C-alpha positions in Angstrom: 0.0 0.0 0.0 1.0 3.6 -0.6 2.9 4.5 2.6 2.1 8.3 2.3 -1.6 7.5 2.1 -1.5 5.3 5.2 0.4 8.0 7.1 -2.2 10.6 5.9 -5.1 8.4 7.1 -3.5 7.8 10.5 -2.7 11.4 11.0 -6.2 12.6 10.0 -8.3 9.9 11.8 -6.0 9.5 14.8 -6.5 5.8 14.5 -4.2 3.2 16.1 -5.8 0.4 14.1 -3.9 -1.7 11.6 -4.9 -0.4 8.1 -5.6 -2.7 5.2 -6.8 -2.1 1.7 -10.3 -3.2 2.8 -10.4 -0.9 5.8 -13.4 1.4 5.4 -12.7 4.9 6.6 -16.4 5.7 7.1 -17.5 2.4 8.8 -14.3 1.0 10.4 -12.6 4.3 11.4 -15.8 6.2 12.2 -15.2 9.1 9.9 -18.4 11.1 9.3 -19.9 14.6 9.1 -17.6 17.6 9.2 -14.6 15.5 10.0 -15.2 13.5 6.8 -15.6 16.6 4.7 -12.3 18.0 6.0 -10.6 14.6 5.5 -11.7 14.4 1.8 -10.8 18.0 1.1 -7.3 17.4 2.6 -7.0 14.1 0.7 -7.9 15.8 -2.6 -5.4 18.6 -2.0 -2.6 16.4 -0.7 -2.8 13.7 -3.4 -4.0 16.1 -6.2 -7.3 14.1 -6.8 -10.2 15.6 -8.7 -13.3 14.8 -6.6 -15.8 16.2 -9.0 -17.5 12.7 -9.3 -17.3 12.0 -5.6 -20.8 11.8 -4.1 -20.1 12.7 -0.4 -23.6 11.8 0.9 -23.3 8.3 -0.6 -20.4 7.6 1.7 -20.8 9.9 4.7 -23.6 10.9 7.0 -24.2 14.1 8.9 -22.4 15.1 12.1 -23.9 12.8 14.7 -22.7 14.3 17.9 -24.5 17.6 17.7 -27.8 16.8 16.0 -30.1 14.1 17.7 -32.1 13.8 14.5 -29.0 13.1 12.5 -28.0 10.5 15.1 -31.4 8.7 14.7 -31.1 8.9 10.9 -27.6 7.4 11.1 -28.8 4.6 13.3 -31.6 3.8 10.9 -29.8 4.4 7.6 -26.1 4.0 8.6 -25.8 0.7 6.9 -27.1 2.2 3.6 -23.9 4.2 3.2 -21.5 2.9 0.6 -18.2 1.7 2.0 -15.2 3.9 1.3 -12.1 1.7 1.5 -8.5 2.6 1.6 -8.1 0.8 -1.7 -10.6 3.2 -3.3 -8.6 6.1 -2.0 -5.4 4.6 -3.2 -6.8 4.0 -6.7 -8.0 7.5 -7.0 -4.6 8.9 -5.8 -3.0 7.0 -8.6 -5.5 8.0 -11.4 -5.8 11.5 -9.9 -9.6 11.4 -10.4 -12.5 9.9 -8.5 -14.3 7.4 -10.8 -17.7 8.3 -12.2 
Protein backbone atom coordinates (compact mmCIF):
# COMPACT_ATOMS: atom_id res chain seq x y z
CA UNK A 1 0.00 0.00 0.00
CA UNK A 2 1.04 3.57 -0.56
CA UNK A 3 2.92 4.54 2.61
CA UNK A 4 2.13 8.27 2.30
CA UNK A 5 -1.59 7.53 2.08
CA UNK A 6 -1.47 5.34 5.18
CA UNK A 7 0.38 8.04 7.10
CA UNK A 8 -2.17 10.61 5.90
CA UNK A 9 -5.09 8.44 7.08
CA UNK A 10 -3.51 7.75 10.48
CA UNK A 11 -2.74 11.45 10.95
CA UNK A 12 -6.23 12.64 10.00
CA UNK A 13 -8.25 9.94 11.77
CA UNK A 14 -6.00 9.51 14.83
CA UNK A 15 -6.49 5.75 14.54
CA UNK A 16 -4.21 3.17 16.07
CA UNK A 17 -5.83 0.36 14.08
CA UNK A 18 -3.94 -1.73 11.56
CA UNK A 19 -4.90 -0.41 8.13
CA UNK A 20 -5.56 -2.72 5.19
CA UNK A 21 -6.83 -2.06 1.66
CA UNK A 22 -10.27 -3.24 2.79
CA UNK A 23 -10.41 -0.91 5.81
CA UNK A 24 -13.43 1.38 5.45
CA UNK A 25 -12.69 4.92 6.57
CA UNK A 26 -16.36 5.65 7.10
CA UNK A 27 -17.47 2.44 8.82
CA UNK A 28 -14.30 1.00 10.42
CA UNK A 29 -12.61 4.28 11.36
CA UNK A 30 -15.83 6.16 12.16
CA UNK A 31 -15.20 9.12 9.89
CA UNK A 32 -18.37 11.14 9.29
CA UNK A 33 -19.88 14.61 9.05
CA UNK A 34 -17.61 17.65 9.15
CA UNK A 35 -14.57 15.51 9.96
CA UNK A 36 -15.18 13.47 6.80
CA UNK A 37 -15.56 16.62 4.71
CA UNK A 38 -12.28 18.01 6.04
CA UNK A 39 -10.60 14.63 5.48
CA UNK A 40 -11.74 14.41 1.84
CA UNK A 41 -10.76 18.02 1.12
CA UNK A 42 -7.30 17.44 2.59
CA UNK A 43 -7.03 14.13 0.70
CA UNK A 44 -7.88 15.82 -2.62
CA UNK A 45 -5.37 18.60 -2.00
CA UNK A 46 -2.57 16.38 -0.68
CA UNK A 47 -2.82 13.75 -3.43
CA UNK A 48 -4.04 16.08 -6.20
CA UNK A 49 -7.26 14.11 -6.79
CA UNK A 50 -10.21 15.58 -8.70
CA UNK A 51 -13.29 14.78 -6.59
CA UNK A 52 -15.85 16.18 -9.02
CA UNK A 53 -17.48 12.73 -9.30
CA UNK A 54 -17.34 12.02 -5.55
CA UNK A 55 -20.85 11.78 -4.06
CA UNK A 56 -20.13 12.73 -0.44
CA UNK A 57 -23.58 11.82 0.90
CA UNK A 58 -23.30 8.31 -0.56
CA UNK A 59 -20.37 7.59 1.74
CA UNK A 60 -20.79 9.86 4.75
CA UNK A 61 -23.64 10.95 6.96
CA UNK A 62 -24.22 14.13 8.90
CA UNK A 63 -22.41 15.11 12.06
CA UNK A 64 -23.91 12.79 14.70
CA UNK A 65 -22.70 14.30 17.95
CA UNK A 66 -24.52 17.61 17.67
CA UNK A 67 -27.83 16.77 16.04
CA UNK A 68 -30.08 14.13 17.67
CA UNK A 69 -32.14 13.83 14.47
CA UNK A 70 -28.96 13.11 12.49
CA UNK A 71 -27.99 10.47 15.07
CA UNK A 72 -31.35 8.71 14.74
CA UNK A 73 -31.14 8.93 10.94
CA UNK A 74 -27.65 7.43 11.08
CA UNK A 75 -28.77 4.60 13.33
CA UNK A 76 -31.63 3.82 10.95
CA UNK A 77 -29.80 4.43 7.65
CA UNK A 78 -26.12 4.04 8.57
CA UNK A 79 -25.76 0.69 6.87
CA UNK A 80 -27.05 2.19 3.62
CA UNK A 81 -23.90 4.25 3.21
CA UNK A 82 -21.48 2.89 0.64
CA UNK A 83 -18.17 1.66 2.05
CA UNK A 84 -15.20 3.92 1.33
CA UNK A 85 -12.11 1.74 1.47
CA UNK A 86 -8.46 2.63 1.60
CA UNK A 87 -8.09 0.75 -1.69
CA UNK A 88 -10.56 3.16 -3.31
CA UNK A 89 -8.61 6.15 -1.99
CA UNK A 90 -5.38 4.59 -3.24
CA UNK A 91 -6.76 3.96 -6.73
CA UNK A 92 -7.97 7.55 -7.02
CA UNK A 93 -4.63 8.87 -5.77
CA UNK A 94 -2.96 7.01 -8.64
CA UNK A 95 -5.45 7.99 -11.37
CA UNK A 96 -5.84 11.53 -9.92
CA UNK A 97 -9.61 11.43 -10.42
CA UNK A 98 -12.50 9.88 -8.51
CA UNK A 99 -14.25 7.39 -10.83
CA UNK A 100 -17.67 8.28 -12.20
